[in-house]
C-alpha positions as CSV (number, residue, x, y, z in Angstrom):
1,M,0.0,0.0,0.0
2,W,2.9,2.4,0.9
3,L,4.6,1.7,-2.4
4,A,1.5,2.1,-4.4
5,F,0.5,5.4,-2.8
6,V,4.0,6.9,-3.0
7,A,4.2,6.0,-6.7
8,F,0.8,7.5,-7.2
9,V,1.9,10.8,-5.5
10,A,5.1,10.9,-7.5
11,A,3.3,10.4,-10.8
12,M,0.7,13.2,-10.0
13,L,3.6,15.5,-9.1
14,A,5.4,14.7,-12.4
15,L,2.3,15.3,-14.3
16,D,1.8,18.6,-12.6
17,L,5.5,19.9,-13.2
18,F,6.2,18.5,-16.6
19,V,2.9,18.7,-18.3
20,L,0.3,21.0,-16.7
21,H,2.9,23.7,-15.5
22,R,5.8,23.1,-17.8
23,H,5.7,26.8,-18.6
24,P,5.1,29.3,-15.9
25,H,1.8,31.1,-16.1
26,E,-0.6,32.8,-13.8
27,V,-3.1,30.3,-12.5
28,S,-6.7,31.5,-13.2
29,F,-9.6,31.0,-10.8
30,R,-11.3,28.7,-13.2
31,E,-8.1,26.5,-13.5
32,A,-7.6,26.5,-9.7
33,T,-11.3,25.5,-9.1
34,V,-11.1,22.6,-11.6
35,V,-7.8,21.3,-10.2
36,S,-9.0,21.8,-6.6
37,S,-12.2,19.9,-7.4
38,I,-10.2,17.0,-8.8
39,W,-7.9,16.8,-5.7
40,I,-10.9,16.9,-3.4
41,G,-12.5,14.1,-5.5
42,L,-9.4,12.0,-5.3
43,G,-9.1,12.6,-1.6
44,L,-12.7,11.7,-0.9
45,G,-12.5,8.7,-3.4
46,F,-9.5,7.3,-1.6
47,G,-11.5,7.6,1.7
48,V,-14.2,5.5,0.1
49,V,-11.6,2.9,-0.8
50,V,-10.3,2.8,2.8
51,L,-14.0,2.6,4.0
52,V,-14.8,-0.4,1.7
53,F,-11.6,-2.4,2.2
54,G,-10.7,-1.4,5.7
55,G,-14.1,-1.1,7.3
56,P,-16.0,1.8,9.0
57,T,-13.5,2.7,11.7
58,P,-10.4,3.2,9.4
59,G,-12.6,4.9,6.9
60,G,-14.1,7.3,9.5
61,E,-10.6,8.0,10.8
62,Y,-9.3,8.9,7.3
63,F,-12.2,11.3,6.7
64,A,-11.8,12.9,10.1
65,G,-8.1,13.4,9.4
66,Y,-8.7,14.7,6.0
67,L,-11.2,17.2,7.2
68,I,-8.8,18.5,9.9
69,E,-6.0,18.9,7.4
70,K,-8.1,20.4,4.8
71,A,-9.5,23.0,7.2
72,L,-6.0,23.8,8.6
73,S,-4.9,24.3,4.9
74,V,-7.1,27.4,4.6
75,D,-5.0,28.9,7.4
76,N,-2.0,28.1,5.4
77,V,-3.5,29.9,2.4
78,F,-3.8,33.2,4.3
79,V,-0.1,33.0,5.4
80,F,1.1,32.1,1.9
81,A,-0.7,35.2,0.6
82,L,1.1,37.3,3.2
83,I,4.5,35.8,2.2
84,F,3.9,36.3,-1.5
85,G,2.7,39.9,-0.9
86,Y,5.8,40.7,1.3
87,F,8.2,39.5,-1.3
88,S,6.2,40.9,-4.2
89,V,6.3,37.4,-6.0
90,P,4.9,37.7,-9.6
91,A,1.7,35.7,-10.0
92,K,3.1,33.4,-12.6
93,Y,6.0,32.2,-10.4
94,Q,3.9,31.5,-7.4
95,H,2.8,28.0,-8.4
96,R,6.6,27.0,-8.8
97,V,7.2,28.0,-5.1
98,L,4.2,26.1,-3.8
99,F,5.0,23.0,-5.9
100,W,8.4,22.6,-4.3
101,G,7.0,23.8,-1.0
102,V,4.5,20.9,-1.1
103,I,7.3,18.4,-1.9
104,G,9.2,19.6,1.1
105,A,6.2,19.5,3.2
106,L,5.3,15.9,2.3
107,A,8.9,14.9,3.2
108,M,8.7,16.8,6.6
109,R,5.3,15.4,7.4
110,G,6.6,11.8,6.7
111,V,9.4,12.4,9.2
112,F,7.1,14.0,11.8
113,I,4.6,11.1,11.5
114,A,7.4,8.4,11.9
115,L,8.8,10.4,14.8
116,G,5.4,10.9,16.4
117,A,4.4,7.2,16.0
118,E,7.7,6.1,17.7
119,L,7.3,8.5,20.6
120,L,3.7,7.4,21.2
121,E,4.8,3.8,21.1
122,R,7.7,4.3,23.6
123,Y,6.5,7.0,26.0
124,D,3.0,7.1,27.5
125,F,3.5,10.8,28.6
126,V,3.7,11.9,25.0
127,V,-0.2,11.4,24.8
128,Y,-0.6,14.1,27.5
129,F,2.0,16.3,25.9
130,F,0.3,16.2,22.5
131,G,-3.1,16.8,24.2
132,V,-2.0,19.8,26.1
133,L,-0.2,21.2,23.1
134,L,-3.4,20.9,21.0
135,I,-5.4,22.6,23.6
136,A,-3.0,25.4,24.0
137,T,-2.7,25.9,20.3
138,G,-6.5,26.0,20.0
139,I,-6.8,28.7,22.7
140,R,-4.0,30.7,21.1
141,M,-5.6,30.5,17.7
142,A,-8.9,31.8,19.1
143,T,-7.3,34.7,21.0
144,H,-4.7,35.7,18.5
145,H,-6.2,38.4,16.2
146,T,-3.5,39.6,13.9
147,E,-1.5,37.7,11.3
148,E,2.0,39.0,10.6
149,I,5.1,37.6,9.0
150,H,8.7,38.7,9.9
151,P,11.2,37.2,7.4
152,E,14.0,39.1,9.2
153,R,13.4,36.9,12.3
154,N,13.4,33.6,10.4
155,P,16.7,31.9,11.5
156,I,16.9,29.7,8.4
157,L,16.5,32.6,6.1
158,R,18.9,34.8,8.0
159,L,21.5,32.0,7.8
160,L,20.9,31.6,4.0
161,R,21.4,35.4,3.5
162,R,24.6,35.4,5.6
163,R,26.2,32.5,3.8
164,V,25.0,32.7,0.2
165,A,25.2,35.6,-2.2
166,M,21.6,36.6,-3.3
167,T,20.4,39.1,-5.9
168,D,17.3,41.2,-5.3
169,R,15.9,40.7,-8.8
170,Y,13.7,37.7,-10.0
171,H,15.0,35.8,-12.8
172,G,12.0,33.9,-14.0
173,H,11.0,30.8,-11.9
174,R,14.6,30.0,-11.1
175,F,15.9,29.6,-7.5
176,W,19.6,29.8,-8.5
177,L,21.6,31.2,-11.4
178,R,25.2,31.4,-12.4
179,A,27.0,34.5,-11.4
180,S,27.9,35.0,-15.1
181,E,24.1,35.2,-15.9
182,L,23.6,38.4,-13.8
183,E,22.3,41.3,-15.8
184,E,24.5,44.3,-16.3
185,G,24.7,46.5,-13.2
186,E,23.1,43.8,-11.0
187,R,24.9,43.4,-7.8
188,P,24.2,40.5,-5.4
189,T,25.0,40.7,-1.7
190,G,28.7,40.8,-0.8
191,R,29.0,37.1,0.0
192,R,30.8,34.8,-2.4
193,P,28.6,32.8,-4.8
194,L,28.0,29.2,-3.7
195,F,30.9,27.1,-4.8
196,G,32.2,30.2,-6.6
197,V,29.4,30.0,-9.2
198,W,25.8,30.1,-7.9
199,V,23.8,33.0,-6.7
200,A,20.4,32.6,-5.1
201,T,17.4,34.6,-6.3
202,P,14.6,36.0,-4.1
203,L,12.4,33.1,-5.0
204,L,14.6,30.8,-3.0
205,A,14.0,33.2,0.1
206,V,10.3,32.8,-0.5
207,L,10.6,29.0,-0.7
208,V,12.5,29.0,2.6
209,M,9.7,31.1,4.2
210,V,7.0,28.7,2.8
211,E,8.9,25.6,4.0
212,T,9.5,26.9,7.5
213,T,5.9,28.1,7.8
214,D,4.7,24.6,7.0
215,L,7.1,23.2,9.6
216,I,5.3,25.3,12.2
217,F,1.8,24.2,10.9
218,A,2.9,20.6,11.1
219,V,3.5,20.9,14.8
220,D,-0.3,21.5,15.0
221,S,-1.6,19.2,12.4
222,I,0.3,16.0,13.0
223,P,-0.6,15.7,16.7
224,A,-4.3,16.6,15.8
225,I,-4.5,13.6,13.5
226,F,-2.7,11.3,15.9
227,A,-5.6,12.2,18.3
228,I,-7.9,10.6,15.7
229,T,-5.8,7.5,14.8
230,T,-2.4,6.0,15.3
231,D,-2.4,4.2,11.9
232,T,0.5,5.9,10.2
233,F,-0.8,5.0,6.8
234,I,-4.1,6.9,7.4
235,V,-2.2,9.7,9.1
236,F,0.1,10.1,6.0
237,T,-2.4,9.6,3.2
238,S,-4.9,12.2,4.8
239,N,-2.1,14.7,5.1
240,A,-0.8,13.9,1.6
241,F,-4.2,14.4,-0.1
242,A,-4.8,17.8,1.8
243,L,-1.2,19.0,1.0
244,L,-1.5,18.0,-2.7
245,G,-4.6,20.1,-3.1
246,L,-3.1,23.0,-1.3
247,R,-1.7,24.8,-4.4
248,A,-5.0,24.8,-6.2
249,L,-6.8,25.9,-3.0
250,Y,-4.4,28.8,-2.7
251,F,-5.1,30.1,-6.1
252,M,-8.8,29.6,-5.6
253,L,-9.2,31.2,-2.3
254,A,-6.3,33.7,-2.0
255,G,-8.5,36.6,-3.2
256,A,-11.4,35.8,-0.9
257,I,-9.6,34.5,2.2
258,E,-10.9,37.5,4.2
259,R,-14.3,36.1,4.0
260,F,-13.6,33.2,6.3
261,I,-13.8,35.2,9.4
262,Y,-15.1,32.5,11.7
263,L,-13.0,29.6,10.5
264,K,-10.2,30.2,12.9
265,Y,-12.7,29.9,15.7
266,G,-13.9,26.5,14.3
267,L,-10.3,25.3,14.0
268,S,-9.5,26.3,17.4
269,L,-12.5,24.4,18.8
270,I,-11.4,21.3,16.8
271,L,-8.0,21.5,18.2
272,V,-9.2,21.8,21.7
273,F,-11.6,18.9,21.1
274,V,-9.1,16.5,19.7
275,G,-6.5,17.6,22.4
276,A,-9.1,16.7,25.1
277,K,-9.9,13.5,23.2
278,F,-6.3,12.5,23.2
279,I,-6.1,12.8,27.0
280,Y,-9.6,11.3,27.6
281,S,-8.9,8.2,25.4
282,D,-5.8,7.4,27.4
283,L,-7.6,7.9,30.8
284,F,-11.0,6.3,30.1
285,G,-11.0,4.6,26.7
286,K,-11.0,5.6,23.1
287,V,-13.7,7.9,21.8
288,P,-15.5,6.3,18.9
289,I,-14.9,7.7,15.4
290,T,-18.7,7.9,15.1
291,V,-18.5,10.6,17.7
292,S,-15.4,12.4,16.6
293,L,-16.2,12.5,12.8
294,P,-19.7,14.2,13.0
295,V,-18.3,16.8,15.6
296,I,-15.4,17.7,13.3
297,A,-17.6,17.8,10.2
298,V,-20.2,20.0,11.9
299,V,-17.7,22.4,13.4
300,V,-15.7,22.8,10.1
301,G,-18.9,23.0,7.9
302,G,-20.7,25.3,10.3
303,S,-17.8,27.8,10.6
304,I,-17.3,28.0,6.9
305,A,-21.1,28.4,6.2
306,A,-21.4,31.1,9.0
307,S,-18.3,32.9,7.6
308,L,-19.7,33.0,4.0
309,W,-23.1,34.0,5.3
310,A,-21.8,36.9,7.3
311,T,-19.7,38.2,4.5
312,R,-22.2,37.5,1.7
313,D,-22.1,41.2,0.8
314,R,-18.3,40.9,-0.1
315,G,-18.8,38.2,-2.7
């Protein structure tokens, strides 16, 4: 199952990079909607397969995990929009950044899932740590009212800028270029080019911001899904389908993200719920998925519906 799923993901990514987006272009709302619908259909269809061959419990766990990841993805969309706006990334190059960002995110999620499963297997107290972390994150999400990004505080980006020469101009969708390819009068930072040859472009700085942002989001999302199931295959596949549809979701929602005014309160409630469920399950017994899935679906759907209704005049 693992080999088949990884092969499927690799094939879809290759199709995206070498066929659908071989040439950089601005992704239209229509294109993003079609692609997002396809990914949602594939994600739900895979859940049906799990339901049929695995039974109602694994199927319900997959759908619960997928709903949580998909809802948290909307929060990612808002942060990505802030990052692209801060760096003034041309629209036709944004997909390239998100593509490689998703590949990095999939790799990081795989490591986090393997590490989380091992910790839960070895140490009982990790259940309580994850539970408290989710509850605290949910409370912080509900009470934190401003979203800001501060690239100058990002330690990885600061290290990159200290060690690698970087130009301040975009050169198409490239992350690196040879120093000999710099335009006349273009002066990168005073550092030596990497290996005496390569100079980074601002697009690499944007990619670093996207990857580190997803690393922070993974700290919330991975424990949230482990509160639903400890089956690593279900945890990874639900994460993967949500991440693979993230690029299209961004281009579909970036212009209307301000309409989801109540979503963060719904997400905070879900995080508190699954955190409490984590702790309760260890103390008193597992909460059935027939309870968890309806709660998650109602909270996510209700917060989105309430947001769209309250902001209907902005549509």
